[in-house]
N, C-alpha and C positions, 0 to 999 in steps of 0.2 A: 188324372188330368193327362190331356194330350198336348204334348210339345210340337210346336211346328217349326220345322227347319226352313230357313230360308236360304236358297241356293245362292252361292257367290256367283257373280258375274264373270263371264270369261274374260281374260286379259292376257297380255304378254307377261306381265309381272304377277307373281302369286297374290291372291286378294287375301286381306285379313280375314280370319275367321268370323263368320257371321254368329252375333248372339241369338241363341233359338228365339223365336217369337215369344214363347211364354215367359222366358226370363226376362226379356227387354219390355215386355208389357207390364210385368210384376214391377219391374223398377221404376217404370214411368208411372204407375198409379200410386207407388209408394212416395216418390217426389212430389206428386200432385197432393197427396194427403199432408205431407211435410209442409208444402207451402200453404195449403188450408190453415193448419195449425199454427203456423207463424203469421197469418194474416195477410199474405202476399196473393193477392188476385191475380196478377200477371203470370206468376210462377205455377200456380193452381190451374190455369186456363192452358199452360204450355202444351198440355198432352192432347188439346182439342185442335183438330183441323180447322182452317179458316172457313171451310164450307160446311162444318158439322151441323147436324140436325139433333135437337133435342126435343123429345116427346113430353109434353105438359098435359093436364087434364083440360085445359083450354085449346089445345091445338099444338102445332109445331112452331118451334123457335128455330130460324135458320141463320146460321152463321155464328162464328165465335163472338162476334160483339154482342150479338141479342142474347147469348148464353151468359156471357159476361155480366150483362146488364141484370139478368135474372138472379145472379149470385152477390152482386155488388152490394146490397144492403147488409149482407152478413159480414162484410169486411170493413168495419168500423171500429176504431180503437186498437187496442193491442189484441193480438191473436184474432180469433174468430168468435163472433157473438152467439154463434150456433152451438159451439162446443168444438170438441177435438175428434177429428175424423180418422176413422180407421176402415180398413176393408179385409173382409174374409173372402179370400179367393174360393169359388166353388168348383167351377169347370171352366176349361179352356176348350174351345173347337176351332180348329183349323178349317177355313172355308176353302182357301187355295193359298199358293205361296206369298201372296201380298194381302191376304185378309184373314182375321181372326175374330173370333167372338168369346167375350169374357161374361161369365155369369159369377156375380159376387153379391155379397151383403155388405152394406155400408152401415157405419154405426157413428152417431155423433153423442159424446158424452159430455155434458155441461156440468156446471157445479151441482145442481139439484135435478137434472132430468136426463134421460137417455132416449134418443131417437134411434130408430132402425129400419131399414127398408132394403128392398132387392134392386139391383141394376143388371141391366144387359148392356153391354157396350160392344160395338163393332168397331174394330180397328183396321187401318189401312196402312200399310207400310209405304211411307213417302221419304225417300232418300235413305238416310241412316236411322230415322226415327219411325215408331209406331205411333200413329195419332188415330183418336176418337173421330169417327166420322158419323157416328149414330149412338145416341144416348137414351134409354128409356129407364128411367129411375123411378122409384115409387116407395 
């Protein structure tokens, strides 16, 4: 796996050390999975940029609200109706100092079923956070 270091901006005062992209993205994805498992759609979606694009078999979903609408049916009752979400991080590639791509396997473990698939996520550093700007999951 390749870690992408994000250079600190020059200023008169010393800047706090930047968390490497790979660490920050892993933490963001783990927080998103924790929110999924708790049944908290808003926290699950926090990793997505407002203008994110999601690839579906029927076409593109544009914007965080459209992506949230796709997931909303899974967030009924306690926890998540589709099961507990985990990610296996396979590879991280730096694109440039503000962009990185994550290849991962997602797994949903329900009471009697297990679903699994692949995801390719493009992240952009926006302020202090790394956010998903493109999601292609199957």
